[in-house]
gemmi code that builds the backbone of each chain (N, CA, C; Angstrom):
import gemmi

chains = {
    "A": [
        ("ASP", (60.689, 111.947, 89.738), (61.846, 110.890, 89.764), (61.497, 110.036, 88.711)),
        ("ALA", (62.816, 109.462, 88.027), (62.697, 108.414, 87.256), (62.311, 106.977, 88.067)),
        ("GLY", (61.838, 106.396, 87.128), (61.041, 105.100, 87.582), (62.169, 104.208, 87.791)),
        ("ILE", (62.840, 104.067, 88.856), (64.050, 102.862, 88.795), (63.708, 101.851, 89.784)),
        ("THR", (63.567, 100.751, 89.522), (63.560, 99.662, 90.835), (64.698, 98.720, 90.676)),
        ("GLN", (64.998, 98.156, 92.043), (66.248, 97.298, 91.941), (65.442, 96.050, 92.838)),
        ("SER", (65.959, 94.931, 92.446), (65.477, 93.735, 93.123), (66.668, 92.769, 93.226)),
        ("PRO", (66.922, 91.702, 94.188), (66.426, 92.335, 95.446), (66.657, 93.614, 96.169)),
        ("ARG", (65.987, 93.837, 97.224), (66.672, 95.150, 97.877), (67.519, 94.678, 99.008)),
        ("HIS", (67.701, 93.487, 99.787), (68.338, 93.180, 100.567), (68.481, 91.299, 99.946)),
        ("LYS", (69.683, 91.037, 100.392), (70.016, 89.602, 99.982), (71.390, 89.005, 100.887)),
        ("VAL", (71.184, 87.922, 101.672), (72.451, 87.450, 102.251), (72.643, 86.091, 101.472)),
        ("THR", (74.044, 85.717, 101.107), (74.114, 84.592, 100.431), (75.641, 84.279, 100.903)),
        ("GLU", (75.911, 82.956, 100.400), (77.342, 82.318, 101.109), (78.380, 82.635, 99.825)),
        ("THR", (79.708, 82.599, 100.304), (80.709, 82.548, 99.298), (80.714, 81.444, 98.529)),
        ("GLY", (80.769, 81.842, 97.268), (80.972, 80.878, 96.184), (79.647, 80.650, 95.304)),
        ("THR", (78.671, 81.361, 95.753), (77.425, 81.252, 95.210), (77.299, 82.554, 94.079)),
        ("PRO", (76.492, 82.141, 92.968), (76.284, 83.069, 92.126), (75.079, 83.717, 92.507)),
        ("VAL", (75.196, 85.347, 92.269), (74.075, 85.993, 92.689), (73.932, 87.391, 91.354)),
        ("THR", (72.560, 87.343, 90.919), (72.157, 88.383, 90.098), (71.238, 89.363, 90.686)),
        ("LEU", (71.822, 90.677, 90.524), (70.879, 91.966, 90.829), (70.242, 92.368, 89.718)),
        ("ARG", (68.980, 92.895, 89.587), (68.106, 93.295, 88.522), (67.938, 94.894, 88.750)),
        ("CYS", (68.123, 95.427, 87.911), (67.678, 97.076, 87.760), (66.963, 97.206, 86.475)),
        ("HIS", (65.576, 98.004, 87.009), (64.669, 97.770, 86.029), (64.097, 99.624, 85.770)),
        ("GLN", (64.072, 100.204, 84.763), (63.593, 101.420, 84.711), (62.572, 101.654, 83.602)),
        ("THR", (61.487, 102.816, 83.845), (60.475, 103.045, 83.071), (60.758, 103.944, 82.199)),
        ("GLU", (61.868, 104.639, 82.213), (62.284, 106.061, 81.613), (62.675, 106.023, 80.329)),
        ("ASN", (63.225, 104.735, 79.879), (63.505, 104.652, 78.279), (64.897, 105.263, 77.998)),
        ("HIS", (65.663, 105.322, 79.554), (66.882, 106.085, 79.375), (68.195, 105.357, 78.380)),
        ("ARG", (68.949, 105.758, 77.839), (69.857, 105.165, 77.035), (71.019, 104.447, 77.986)),
        ("TYR", (71.539, 105.245, 78.853), (72.415, 104.690, 79.813), (72.060, 104.081, 81.025)),
        ("MET", (72.714, 103.116, 81.364), (72.424, 102.463, 82.483), (73.806, 102.225, 83.508)),
        ("TYR", (74.018, 102.191, 84.811), (75.191, 102.062, 85.483), (74.874, 101.204, 86.782)),
        ("TRP", (76.121, 100.596, 87.097), (75.898, 99.911, 88.373), (77.375, 100.353, 89.128)),
        ("TYR", (77.065, 100.678, 90.220), (77.937, 101.234, 91.523), (77.954, 100.350, 92.786)),
        ("ARG", (78.877, 100.443, 93.407), (78.992, 99.645, 94.643), (79.303, 101.034, 95.391)),
        ("GLN", (78.843, 101.012, 96.838), (79.311, 101.920, 97.971), (79.326, 101.317, 99.142)),
        ("ASP", (80.777, 101.900, 99.676), (81.313, 101.138, 100.639), (81.836, 102.166, 101.599)),
        ("PRO", (81.990, 102.181, 102.943), (82.456, 103.349, 103.658), (83.551, 104.034, 103.257)),
        ("GLY", (83.881, 105.146, 103.280), (85.239, 105.915, 102.791), (85.472, 105.832, 101.321)),
        ("HIS", (84.851, 105.292, 100.557), (85.091, 104.946, 99.226), (84.069, 105.726, 98.206)),
        ("GLY", (82.960, 106.302, 98.891), (81.775, 106.969, 97.784), (81.185, 105.701, 97.006)),
        ("LEU", (81.259, 106.222, 95.946), (80.298, 105.360, 94.764), (81.525, 105.001, 93.627)),
        ("ARG", (81.404, 103.644, 93.574), (82.813, 103.380, 92.555), (81.892, 102.408, 91.213)),
        ("LEU", (82.280, 103.009, 90.378), (81.467, 102.288, 89.086), (82.092, 100.885, 88.776)),
        ("ILE", (81.112, 99.992, 88.625), (81.440, 98.563, 88.426), (81.301, 98.532, 86.713)),
        ("HIS", (80.244, 98.558, 86.180), (80.216, 98.426, 84.678), (78.839, 99.272, 84.147)),
        ("TYR", (78.889, 99.640, 83.024), (77.843, 100.585, 82.770), (77.482, 100.147, 81.212)),
        ("SER", (76.264, 100.565, 80.668), (75.747, 100.344, 79.448), (75.187, 101.667, 78.750)),
        ("TYR", (75.766, 101.605, 77.135), (75.342, 102.687, 76.752), (74.356, 102.228, 75.415)),
        ("GLY", (73.705, 100.986, 75.552), (72.538, 100.811, 74.716), (72.495, 99.014, 74.851)),
        ("VAL", (71.378, 98.596, 74.380), (70.953, 97.406, 74.401), (72.292, 96.587, 73.885)),
        ("LYS", (72.965, 95.887, 74.757), (73.943, 94.763, 74.497), (75.299, 95.515, 74.243)),
        ("ASP", (75.246, 96.664, 74.684), (76.569, 97.592, 74.797), (76.949, 97.927, 76.060)),
        ("THR", (77.950, 97.476, 76.672), (78.581, 97.420, 77.911), (79.674, 97.908, 77.809)),
        ("ASP", (80.326, 98.402, 79.142), (81.849, 98.588, 79.310), (82.309, 98.428, 80.528)),
        ("LYS", (83.490, 98.536, 80.994), (83.970, 98.158, 82.283), (84.177, 99.654, 83.138)),
        ("GLY", (83.737, 99.790, 84.297), (84.048, 100.637, 85.192), (85.459, 100.403, 85.909)),
        ("GLU", (85.586, 101.259, 87.095), (87.056, 100.900, 87.828), (87.172, 100.230, 88.624)),
        ("VAL", (85.970, 99.115, 89.218), (86.152, 97.910, 89.775), (85.339, 96.804, 89.249)),
        ("SER", (85.537, 96.226, 88.059), (84.795, 95.456, 87.178), (85.164, 94.024, 87.762)),
        ("ASP", (86.187, 93.662, 88.349), (86.656, 92.370, 88.214), (85.771, 91.481, 89.464)),
        ("GLY", (85.363, 90.311, 88.692), (84.452, 89.483, 89.641), (82.940, 89.927, 89.398)),
        ("TYR", (82.516, 91.066, 88.359), (81.362, 90.964, 88.026), (80.981, 90.943, 86.511)),
        ("SER", (79.953, 90.713, 86.028), (79.555, 90.640, 84.660), (78.027, 91.327, 84.661)),
        ("VAL", (77.898, 91.891, 83.228), (76.479, 92.420, 83.325), (75.946, 92.317, 81.886)),
        ("SER", (74.670, 92.384, 82.015), (73.940, 92.113, 80.531), (72.693, 92.917, 80.592)),
        ("ARG", (72.697, 93.394, 79.224), (71.377, 94.139, 78.893), (70.816, 93.789, 77.737)),
        ("SER", (69.985, 92.813, 77.894), (68.906, 92.436, 76.563), (67.979, 93.339, 75.857)),
        ("LYS", (67.494, 94.157, 76.896), (66.486, 95.128, 76.463), (66.686, 96.676, 77.285)),
        ("THR", (66.442, 97.598, 76.718), (66.471, 98.829, 77.517), (66.385, 99.213, 78.701)),
        ("GLU", (65.008, 98.436, 79.053), (64.704, 98.682, 80.345), (65.411, 97.778, 81.522)),
        ("ASP", (66.176, 96.896, 81.315), (66.587, 96.150, 82.536), (68.278, 95.738, 82.051)),
        ("PHE", (68.802, 96.192, 83.209), (70.264, 96.062, 83.194), (70.581, 94.789, 84.709)),
        ("LEU", (71.329, 93.792, 84.266), (71.539, 93.104, 85.232), (73.113, 92.701, 85.636)),
        ("LEU", (73.421, 92.582, 86.886), (74.597, 92.612, 87.343), (74.584, 91.294, 88.215)),
        ("THR", (75.717, 90.515, 87.729), (75.837, 89.187, 88.038), (77.469, 88.847, 88.835)),
        ("LEU", (77.266, 88.614, 89.752), (78.654, 88.180, 90.612), (78.771, 86.639, 90.350)),
        ("GLU", (79.434, 86.231, 89.510), (79.599, 84.747, 89.331), (79.713, 83.627, 90.541)),
        ("SER", (80.705, 84.217, 91.605), (81.198, 83.281, 92.343), (81.082, 84.380, 93.799)),
        ("ALA", (80.407, 84.637, 94.454), (80.415, 85.560, 95.206), (81.491, 85.352, 96.540)),
        ("THR", (82.236, 86.551, 96.781), (83.099, 86.765, 97.925), (82.790, 87.491, 99.035)),
        ("SER", (83.470, 87.624, 100.247), (83.254, 88.591, 101.263), (83.323, 89.926, 100.868)),
        ("SER", (84.475, 90.164, 99.906), (84.552, 91.297, 99.542), (83.942, 91.883, 98.810)),
        ("GLN", (82.998, 91.549, 98.021), (81.772, 91.956, 97.609), (80.492, 92.069, 98.518)),
        ("THR", (80.653, 92.319, 99.402), (79.855, 92.770, 100.764), (79.584, 94.158, 100.508)),
        ("SER", (78.486, 94.684, 100.172), (78.511, 96.192, 99.628), (76.807, 96.466, 99.585)),
        ("VAL", (76.621, 98.098, 99.398), (75.435, 98.509, 99.013), (75.708, 98.603, 97.439)),
        ("TYR", (74.573, 98.049, 96.737), (74.835, 98.308, 95.106), (73.761, 99.197, 94.553)),
        ("PHE", (73.987, 100.073, 93.973), (73.327, 101.010, 93.216), (73.085, 101.109, 91.753)),
        ("CYS", (71.925, 101.032, 91.200), (71.826, 101.473, 89.860), (71.725, 102.790, 89.539)),
        ("ALA", (71.787, 103.058, 88.445), (71.447, 104.258, 88.127), (71.167, 104.408, 86.477)),
        ("THR", (70.356, 105.475, 86.082), (69.813, 105.610, 84.826), (70.001, 106.939, 84.078)),
        ("GLY", (69.971, 107.364, 83.143), (70.234, 109.001, 82.659), (70.149, 108.922, 81.020)),
        ("ARG", (69.702, 110.078, 80.672), (69.909, 110.198, 79.218), (71.540, 110.739, 79.069)),
        ("GLY", (72.361, 110.775, 79.618), (73.530, 111.103, 79.862), (74.207, 111.162, 81.113)),
        ("VAL", (75.606, 111.733, 81.209), (76.215, 111.707, 82.571), (75.563, 112.796, 83.106)),
        ("ASP", (75.087, 113.741, 82.739), (75.062, 114.821, 83.367), (73.498, 115.159, 84.322)),
        ("GLU", (72.884, 114.070, 84.157), (71.852, 113.787, 85.368), (71.547, 112.171, 85.144)),
        ("GLN", (71.823, 111.903, 86.317), (71.685, 110.546, 86.772), (70.942, 110.225, 87.853)),
        ("PHE", (69.881, 109.457, 87.525), (68.904, 109.073, 88.529), (69.295, 107.868, 89.020)),
        ("PHE", (69.387, 107.619, 90.429), (69.743, 106.359, 91.104), (68.439, 105.671, 91.729)),
        ("GLY", (68.788, 104.434, 91.774), (67.807, 103.509, 92.387), (67.965, 103.373, 93.803)),
        ("PRO", (66.927, 102.906, 94.688), (66.939, 102.870, 96.150), (68.041, 101.925, 96.759)),
        ("GLY", (68.872, 100.906, 96.040), (69.845, 100.215, 96.360), (69.730, 98.747, 96.848)),
        ("THR", (70.416, 98.125, 96.643), (70.557, 96.395, 97.027), (71.650, 96.469, 98.114)),
        ("ARG", (71.168, 95.972, 99.398), (72.341, 95.638, 100.341), (72.421, 93.974, 100.116)),
        ("LEU", (73.804, 93.728, 99.729), (74.354, 92.440, 99.630), (75.365, 92.344, 100.853)),
        ("THR", (75.083, 91.005, 101.454), (75.909, 90.431, 102.297), (76.300, 89.034, 102.111)),
        ("VAL", (77.555, 88.876, 101.857), (78.274, 87.506, 101.599), (78.890, 87.158, 102.723)),
        ("LEU", (78.553, 86.050, 103.206), (79.096, 85.361, 104.340), (80.032, 84.261, 104.363)),
    ],
    "B": [
        ("THR", (93.397, 104.583, 94.790), (93.579, 105.781, 94.398), (92.221, 106.697, 94.102)),
        ("GLN", (92.135, 107.465, 95.389), (90.850, 108.552, 95.093), (91.200, 109.451, 94.352)),
        ("LEU", (90.541, 110.028, 92.847), (90.690, 111.007, 92.067), (90.266, 112.393, 92.676)),
        ("LEU", (88.865, 112.035, 93.139), (88.164, 113.293, 93.995), (88.409, 113.070, 95.180)),
        ("LYS", (88.832, 114.068, 96.196), (89.220, 113.928, 97.459), (88.151, 114.988, 98.311)),
        ("GLN", (87.287, 114.655, 99.058), (86.390, 115.667, 99.936), (86.823, 115.867, 101.301)),
        ("SER", (86.612, 117.004, 101.681), (87.091, 117.400, 102.859), (86.083, 118.606, 103.396)),
        ("PRO", (85.526, 118.521, 104.472), (85.856, 117.284, 105.591), (85.131, 116.076, 105.499)),
        ("GLN", (85.492, 114.900, 105.686), (84.470, 113.622, 105.795), (83.342, 113.764, 106.921)),
        ("PHE", (83.599, 114.001, 107.817), (82.873, 114.264, 108.700), (82.729, 115.751, 109.150)),
        ("LEU", (81.187, 116.285, 109.257), (81.196, 117.391, 109.860), (79.664, 117.719, 110.449)),
        ("SER", (79.696, 118.139, 111.713), (78.668, 118.205, 112.827), (78.691, 119.543, 113.346)),
        ("ILE", (77.764, 120.373, 112.997), (77.555, 121.791, 113.394), (76.119, 122.093, 113.931)),
        ("GLN", (75.912, 123.283, 114.317), (74.594, 123.671, 114.727), (73.809, 124.214, 113.970)),
        ("GLU", (72.539, 124.235, 113.889), (71.667, 124.859, 113.010), (71.710, 126.483, 113.238)),
        ("GLY", (71.924, 126.947, 111.792), (72.036, 128.304, 111.697), (73.449, 128.882, 111.514)),
        ("GLU", (74.491, 127.828, 111.654), (75.866, 128.056, 111.260), (76.005, 127.845, 109.695)),
        ("ASN", (76.957, 128.524, 109.623), (77.591, 128.331, 107.907), (78.719, 127.102, 107.480)),
        ("LEU", (78.582, 126.678, 106.560), (79.617, 125.707, 106.373), (80.049, 125.611, 104.839)),
        ("THR", (81.278, 124.929, 104.647), (82.077, 124.609, 103.104), (82.530, 123.563, 103.165)),
        ("VAL", (82.241, 122.721, 102.156), (82.740, 121.431, 102.137), (83.467, 121.192, 100.481)),
        ("TYR", (84.750, 120.809, 100.524), (85.704, 120.705, 99.444), (85.420, 119.379, 98.709)),
        ("CYS", (85.957, 119.627, 97.538), (85.965, 118.700, 96.435), (87.493, 118.626, 95.687)),
        ("ASN", (88.472, 118.330, 95.654), (89.743, 118.623, 95.337), (90.217, 117.322, 94.494)),
        ("SER", (91.213, 117.712, 93.346), (91.592, 116.781, 92.517), (92.820, 117.381, 91.714)),
        ("SER", (93.679, 116.496, 91.305), (94.794, 117.175, 90.689), (94.412, 116.893, 89.140)),
        ("SER", (93.229, 116.141, 88.806), (93.047, 116.263, 87.504), (91.999, 117.064, 87.058)),
        ("VAL", (91.764, 117.349, 85.849), (90.724, 118.585, 85.168), (89.682, 117.490, 85.066)),
        ("PHE", (88.506, 118.262, 85.355), (87.090, 117.462, 84.841), (86.458, 118.158, 83.833)),
        ("SER", (85.666, 117.717, 82.875), (84.640, 118.507, 81.874), (83.530, 118.923, 82.788)),
        ("SER", (83.073, 118.096, 83.774), (82.059, 118.703, 84.580), (81.971, 118.192, 85.795)),
        ("LEU", (81.397, 118.770, 86.625), (80.984, 118.347, 88.237), (79.948, 118.437, 88.775)),
        ("GLN", (79.388, 117.237, 89.455), (78.207, 117.136, 89.994), (78.160, 117.351, 91.831)),
        ("TRP", (77.314, 117.844, 92.144), (77.066, 117.240, 93.669), (75.572, 116.636, 93.704)),
        ("TYR", (75.850, 115.586, 94.477), (74.655, 114.854, 95.150), (74.153, 114.778, 96.566)),
        ("ARG", (73.053, 114.438, 96.984), (72.889, 114.522, 98.579), (72.291, 113.099, 98.651)),
        ("GLN", (72.566, 112.467, 99.622), (72.310, 110.962, 99.752), (71.647, 110.967, 101.331)),
        ("GLU", (70.458, 110.330, 101.681), (69.633, 110.202, 102.674), (69.785, 109.020, 102.941)),
        ("PRO", (69.706, 108.575, 104.364), (70.212, 106.874, 104.751), (69.008, 105.919, 103.820)),
        ("GLY", (69.571, 104.783, 103.503), (68.821, 104.023, 102.861), (68.191, 104.440, 101.327)),
        ("GLU", (68.625, 105.702, 100.977), (67.826, 105.756, 99.686), (69.601, 105.912, 98.713)),
        ("GLY", (69.189, 106.167, 97.409), (69.875, 106.350, 96.345), (70.567, 107.875, 96.537)),
        ("PRO", (71.801, 108.611, 96.018), (71.918, 109.808, 95.653), (70.911, 110.538, 94.999)),
        ("VAL", (70.797, 111.972, 94.993), (69.854, 112.672, 94.466), (70.632, 113.780, 93.910)),
        ("LEU", (70.726, 114.139, 92.490), (71.554, 115.251, 91.989), (71.029, 116.527, 92.441)),
        ("LEU", (72.073, 117.411, 93.025), (71.631, 118.559, 93.197), (71.921, 119.918, 92.280)),
        ("VAL", (73.332, 119.778, 91.607), (73.459, 120.673, 90.561), (74.764, 120.157, 89.729)),
        ("THR", (74.998, 120.394, 88.433), (76.114, 120.147, 87.708), (76.668, 121.738, 87.216)),
        ("VAL", (78.041, 121.475, 87.250), (78.735, 122.632, 86.820), (79.593, 122.300, 85.842)),
        ("VAL", (79.654, 123.091, 84.690), (80.544, 122.667, 83.631), (81.749, 123.801, 83.281)),
        ("THR", (81.423, 125.022, 83.550), (82.221, 125.995, 83.194), (83.307, 126.386, 84.405)),
        ("GLY", (84.602, 126.469, 84.034), (85.563, 126.993, 85.147), (85.059, 128.413, 85.953)),
        ("GLY", (84.981, 128.382, 86.824), (84.768, 129.656, 87.418), (83.203, 129.736, 87.770)),
        ("GLU", (82.337, 128.839, 87.232), (80.899, 128.717, 87.541), (80.531, 128.684, 88.661)),
        ("VAL", (79.658, 129.670, 89.259), (78.911, 129.571, 90.421), (77.460, 129.299, 90.337)),
        ("LYS", (76.825, 128.536, 91.157), (75.251, 127.959, 90.942), (74.661, 128.464, 92.204)),
        ("LYS", (73.394, 128.587, 92.597), (72.916, 128.683, 93.686), (71.461, 128.018, 93.777)),
        ("LEU", (71.464, 127.264, 94.927), (70.093, 126.591, 94.931), (69.596, 126.560, 96.263)),
        ("LYS", (68.920, 127.841, 96.450), (68.205, 128.223, 98.110), (69.639, 128.712, 98.882)),
        ("ARG", (69.795, 127.853, 99.776), (70.759, 128.579, 100.901), (72.188, 127.747, 100.280)),
        ("LEU", (72.008, 126.994, 99.215), (73.473, 126.371, 98.766), (74.122, 127.025, 97.867)),
        ("THR", (75.174, 127.189, 97.809), (76.035, 127.672, 96.687), (77.226, 126.780, 96.095)),
        ("PHE", (77.109, 126.501, 95.010), (78.406, 125.699, 94.315), (79.504, 126.574, 93.406)),
        ("GLN", (80.477, 125.976, 93.651), (81.498, 126.752, 92.603), (82.235, 125.942, 92.230)),
        ("PHE", (82.436, 125.953, 90.754), (83.427, 125.295, 90.147), (85.009, 126.121, 89.809)),
        ("GLY", (86.109, 125.444, 90.335), (87.211, 126.246, 90.108), (87.544, 126.491, 88.942)),
        ("ASP", (88.353, 127.413, 88.419), (88.709, 128.055, 87.674), (89.410, 127.269, 86.541)),
        ("ALA", (90.220, 126.104, 87.022), (91.018, 125.546, 86.279), (90.121, 124.038, 86.140)),
        ("ARG", (89.247, 124.036, 86.959), (88.104, 122.646, 86.624), (88.809, 121.467, 87.345)),
        ("LYS", (89.715, 121.780, 88.494), (90.161, 120.432, 89.088), (89.638, 120.782, 90.654)),
        ("ASP", (88.638, 121.443, 90.900), (88.113, 121.438, 92.305), (86.839, 122.146, 92.280)),
        ("SER", (85.932, 122.189, 93.465), (84.775, 122.517, 93.609), (84.125, 122.644, 94.971)),
        ("SER", (83.576, 123.629, 95.408), (83.086, 123.666, 96.609), (81.453, 123.713, 96.901)),
        ("LEU", (80.984, 123.419, 97.919), (79.545, 123.503, 98.337), (79.677, 124.365, 99.497)),
        ("HIS", (78.737, 125.452, 99.657), (78.699, 126.364, 100.773), (77.499, 126.408, 101.100)),
        ("ILE", (76.914, 126.122, 102.452), (75.480, 126.323, 102.990), (75.563, 127.476, 103.992)),
        ("THR", (74.423, 128.344, 103.547), (74.310, 129.187, 104.554), (73.091, 128.971, 105.471)),
        ("ALA", (73.325, 129.249, 106.933), (72.292, 129.099, 107.931), (71.825, 127.680, 107.728)),
        ("ALA", (72.730, 126.510, 107.931), (72.549, 125.263, 108.097), (71.126, 124.906, 108.676)),
        ("GLN", (70.392, 124.171, 108.214), (69.062, 123.554, 108.978), (69.420, 121.858, 109.017)),
        ("PRO", (68.471, 121.322, 109.991), (68.575, 119.957, 110.347), (68.170, 119.235, 108.903)),
        ("GLY", (67.179, 119.775, 108.552), (67.048, 119.315, 107.000), (68.288, 119.081, 105.947)),
        ("ASP", (69.403, 119.585, 106.158), (70.611, 119.725, 105.517), (71.408, 118.512, 105.866)),
        ("THR", (71.079, 117.881, 106.585), (71.662, 116.534, 107.419), (71.678, 115.459, 106.229)),
        ("GLY", (72.845, 115.066, 106.156), (72.861, 114.089, 104.771), (74.259, 113.610, 104.364)),
        ("LEU", (74.647, 112.837, 103.361), (75.814, 112.617, 102.898), (75.852, 113.314, 101.406)),
        ("TYR", (76.880, 114.091, 101.490), (76.850, 114.911, 100.321), (78.406, 114.142, 99.431)),
        ("LEU", (77.852, 114.074, 98.109), (78.872, 113.587, 97.155), (79.149, 114.341, 96.309)),
        ("CYS", (80.459, 114.502, 95.809), (80.858, 115.453, 94.400), (81.282, 114.107, 93.469)),
        ("ALA", (81.168, 114.476, 92.038), (81.551, 113.579, 90.988), (81.847, 114.335, 89.828)),
        ("GLY", (82.813, 113.535, 89.068), (83.289, 114.474, 87.987), (83.302, 113.641, 86.711)),
        ("GLU", (82.933, 114.340, 85.347), (83.375, 113.361, 84.273), (84.760, 113.848, 83.864)),
        ("LEU", (85.626, 112.788, 83.957), (87.086, 113.096, 83.688), (87.215, 113.597, 82.171)),
        ("ILE", (86.663, 112.790, 80.912), (87.070, 112.860, 79.778), (85.417, 113.333, 79.077)),
        ("GLN", (85.670, 114.331, 78.632), (84.362, 114.896, 77.977), (83.478, 113.809, 77.110)),
        ("GLY", (82.246, 113.309, 77.148), (81.821, 112.573, 76.396), (81.953, 111.145, 76.675)),
        ("ALA", (82.924, 110.655, 77.665), (83.035, 109.538, 78.376), (81.727, 108.899, 79.155)),
        ("GLN", (80.602, 109.806, 79.515), (79.432, 109.184, 80.125), (79.752, 108.475, 81.301)),
        ("LYS", (80.596, 108.640, 82.040), (80.979, 108.036, 83.266), (81.515, 108.669, 84.246)),
        ("LEU", (81.110, 108.768, 85.826), (81.670, 109.604, 86.541), (82.589, 108.904, 87.533)),
        ("VAL", (83.415, 109.673, 88.149), (84.372, 109.385, 89.434), (83.718, 110.155, 90.543)),
        ("PHE", (83.488, 109.353, 91.703), (83.007, 109.994, 92.721), (84.050, 110.222, 93.856)),
        ("GLY", (83.960, 111.356, 94.604), (84.252, 111.498, 95.828), (84.005, 110.525, 97.016)),
        ("GLN", (84.841, 110.446, 98.152), (84.253, 109.732, 99.250), (83.167, 110.232, 100.073)),
        ("GLY", (82.794, 111.391, 99.870), (81.706, 111.666, 100.598), (81.889, 112.508, 102.034)),
        ("THR", (80.917, 113.522, 102.158), (81.195, 114.279, 103.464), (79.791, 114.262, 104.163)),
        ("ARG", (79.905, 113.604, 105.173), (78.813, 113.485, 106.055), (78.502, 114.588, 107.163)),
        ("LEU", (77.405, 115.084, 106.757), (76.992, 116.491, 107.376), (75.671, 116.110, 108.372)),
        ("THR", (76.083, 116.704, 109.634), (74.944, 116.444, 110.780), (74.807, 117.852, 111.152)),
        ("ILE", (73.589, 118.517, 110.976), (72.958, 119.797, 111.645), (72.064, 119.583, 112.941)),
        ("ASN", (72.771, 119.651, 113.837), (71.996, 119.646, 115.140), (71.047, 120.698, 115.296)),
        ("PRO", (69.741, 120.607, 115.884), (69.042, 121.591, 116.340), (69.304, 122.300, 117.345)),
    ],
}
model = gemmi.Model(1)
for chain_id, residues in chains.items():
    chain = gemmi.Chain(chain_id)
    for i, (resn, *xyz) in enumerate(residues, 1):
        res = gemmi.Residue()
        res.name, res.seqid = resn, gemmi.SeqId(i, " ")
        for name, pos in zip(("N", "CA", "C"), xyz):
            atom = gemmi.Atom()
            atom.name, atom.element = name, gemmi.Element(name[0])
            atom.pos, atom.b_iso = gemmi.Position(*pos), 0.0
            res.add_atom(atom)
        chain.add_residue(res)
    model.add_chain(chain)
structure = gemmi.Structure()
structure.add_model(model)
structure.setup_entities()
């Protein structure tokens, strides 16, 4: 399995506070992705990166920003968390879309 | 709008039975993947299909990509309790886009 870690694994925060989730990989994969998973929706792409400092929006990017200053780290920031952002967040990495490896997930609760 | 629709969303059957899960769309995909996810973990890739009509087998699991590359199916023969999990299909809409669209998932329970 690809070495992908996510931190924190669980977080409870209050509406209006900023939150940053971290994804770290040890595989030197070019592509990194952030998804959210909600019941009945499967996985939805938030943002992705195709290289250091190269990022693009996914289908549900509003309210989220990302940064990738080095190959191994991809940060997802909720500038001002809302209750609708309560979800399980997954990071994935890969050499391309044909084979993505997923991290263990971060369960975020916004009260 | 869900580009990829899976059916059924929930399926509970007895050990030893056969089953098929469907993944349908009105859009054409350059490739399609199936993942399995267990509680508390991230999805794990099972297979990628890229050619219309392609059939791939993984032990008791058979995956097929539709001729028009708009749909796919996953067939499990003689299901076992270890097959229990959430099955997700995902497709790349535009070749080279390097991003996937996921179906909403099929939660499969195999009862001993």
